[in-house]
N, C-alpha and C positions, 0 to 999 in steps of 0.2 A: 791546042797547044795546052792548053790548062788539065782537059781530060788525059793528054801524054802523060802529065806529070805525076797526075792522082793516079793513073794506074801504076805507072814505074812505083811510087811510094807506097801503094797497097802491096805491090809483087814484094818490094822489098822487105816490109813488114813482114808479111805470112815466111818469107825467107830466112829470116832471123829467128823468127818463132818457132821453124820448124823442127829445128833441135832441143826444144826445149818443151815441148808438147808432151806432157807423161798421161798416159791414160788412167783413168781414175777406176784405183780397184777394189772393188765389195769384198769385205771378210765375214764369211757367218762365224757365228763366236761358236767356237766347238762345245760338245756337251761329253759330258765324262759320262760311261755306260757302265754299271755297277757289274765285276764280274759275275757270268751265271754259271762257271765250271768250277770244278775244286773238289778237293775229298773231305770226306764229312764224317765224322762219329756219334756214335750216340749211348744211350743207356736208358732201359726203361722194365717195365715191370710186368710180367703177363698169367695168365693162367691158363696151363694146358690140358686138353681132356683126351683120353683114348677110350672109346666108346668100343660095347661089340653088342648092335642091332640086332641078335638073335637070342640073348641073355639077358640083355641090360646091365652086362655087367660094365663097370665103369672106372678108370683111375684119371684121377685130376692130380694135379700138381702146381703150385706157385712157380714161377719162373723169373731169373734176372736173364733179362736181354741184352746182348752185345752187338751194336751195329756198328758197320763199317761203309763204306760207299765211296764212291766216284760221279759227280753229277757232270754230264756230257754237256748239257744245255738245259734249258728250261723246260723241255721237255721228256727228257730220256735221262736216267741212270741207271749204274750197275750197285747192286746191295750185297753184300755177306752179312749172314746172321747168327749167332750161336746163343741159345737158351738154355740154360741153366734149371733143372729142376729143382722146388723145394717145398718142401713140408705136404707131402704126397698123402692123398688121401684115397682110401678104395669102396668101395663098392661093390659086392658080390653079384648082386642080380639075383638070376634063379639059379646059379651054380652050383649051391650049397657052401660053398668057400667059406670061410672065416675072415672075418675084417681083419684079423693081422696076417693075412695070406699073403699081401704085397705093403709093403711100408717102403719102399726106396724108389730113389727119383727115375723123371723123365726127364729127357733131353732132348735137344732135335738141334739142328742146322740145317741152312739154306743156301743160296746165290740165286738172283733174280737179274732179271732185268726189268724195269720199273718205269714205265710208261707214267707222263706227269700231264696234269691239265692245268695251270694257274688260272685263279681268278681272283684278283687284288692281292690281300695279304694271304688266303687261303689256297691249298694246291690240292687237288683231288689223284691219287694214283692206283697205280695196282703194281701187284707184285708176281711175276712170271716165271718160273726157275723148277731146278730141283734140289733135295733135299733129303735130309735120312731122318729118322726117329728111335730112339732108344728107350729099352725099358732095362734098367739092371735089377740084377742081382734077383731075378724071378727063380723059383723051385730049381729049374732046371738050370739054369744060367740066364745071362742075356739074351732079350731079344731085339732084332734090329730089321727093321726095311728100309726101303729108300724110294723115293717115289716122285714122279710130278708134282710142284706146290703153286697155290695161287693164291693171291688174297687183295682184297682192297682197304685202300685206305686215304686220310686226310690227315694234310698238315697245318698250321698256323705261325705264321713267321712271326716273332717277337721282335726279331732287328733282323739287321744284313745278314746276323751271322748264327742267329738262334732262333730254332723254332720246337714246335710244340707237335706230336704225332699221335695217332694212334688208326691203329689197324686190325685186321682178320684176317686169319691165313687159314688155310684148310691144308694140312700138314700129309695128310695120310687120308685112300678110301679105296679099298681092295678087299678082295678074300682072303682071309687069315693073316697073321701076322706071325711072321718065323715061322717055328713050330707049333705056337700056339693057334689055339682056335682056327684051323686049317681051312675050316668048310663053312667059318659066320664070317659074316659081313662087316669090317670094322673101319670104321674111321677114326682121324684124328685133327683139331684143330687148336688155334691159341688166338688169343686178342692181347693185344699191347697198346701200352700207353706210356709214353715216353718223352725225352727232349733228345735235341741234334744238335752238334754244332758244325760249321762251317768252317772251316779255314780259307 
């Protein structure tokens, strides 16, 4: 009889508690992830070189570089640049020209796919794209060429939004340049050092 009463008491206790038993839930604290995508703009200083490999003729120009891009994620971005030439200098090489034969500016533009590889606060990157290069006010008028462009660079994050960058880009490498030196190998490149801000 005592066993029956104990069993009935136990069943009653379980049935009463059945509706009040709430499973214990564990919550994992959420961590905020910084936005890796977004628009960025930049300003840089650089130097453009245009060389004739046959005559050693060289045009060089300081450059003000404007940069705008969109970072899709931490591994890829899309970027555009325009380089304004300033304070051009000219070396005639073996052409027999005089130094004053060219005293105007060199300018260039480019649009790039930008693969990136982050390492801590540093990011290594490549620039692969297409762009143009212009020599202004030559004796027979402006000369312009467009071509595949590529380069390598690195940036250092000063903060979540601000970074320093430096890179080297090959702007042009082909035979001739528009109507000039049509049988000579001409190459052009630019190095830049600047700062970017990501919104």
